[in-house]
C-alpha angles and dihedrals in degrees: 000000000000092000088054094057092048093052103072095181091055093046092050087048095052090044090055090048090049092050090050092049089052095051090047088051092052093044119014092191086069091076104079136114093251090058090051092047091051090050092052094040091055094049099051096105092050090048090053091048091049092048090053092049089046090053091050092048093046089058087054094244095125105210122163099173095108092106095052093047089054090048091052093049089050091053094047091050093047093051091048093050091047088051090058104263109138126216092253096056 
């Protein structure tokens, strides 16, 4: 049990599995391929960001500014859209 608490990745994975199990117990219709597809489709951007951060960390260039870069991009896009630029321009 002590090893489980020291391994953060395994603890997080087990917590996600436990949450999924609780949701399936509350509503058995939740467990379907369509639901899993929606979960993975909605997390694609986060997966891409995590892959980019992983590549930076694997090359020993520790940089955790991915979140601030995403925030800056979101603000820039919001300002552009409020200024009259459309998504198709």
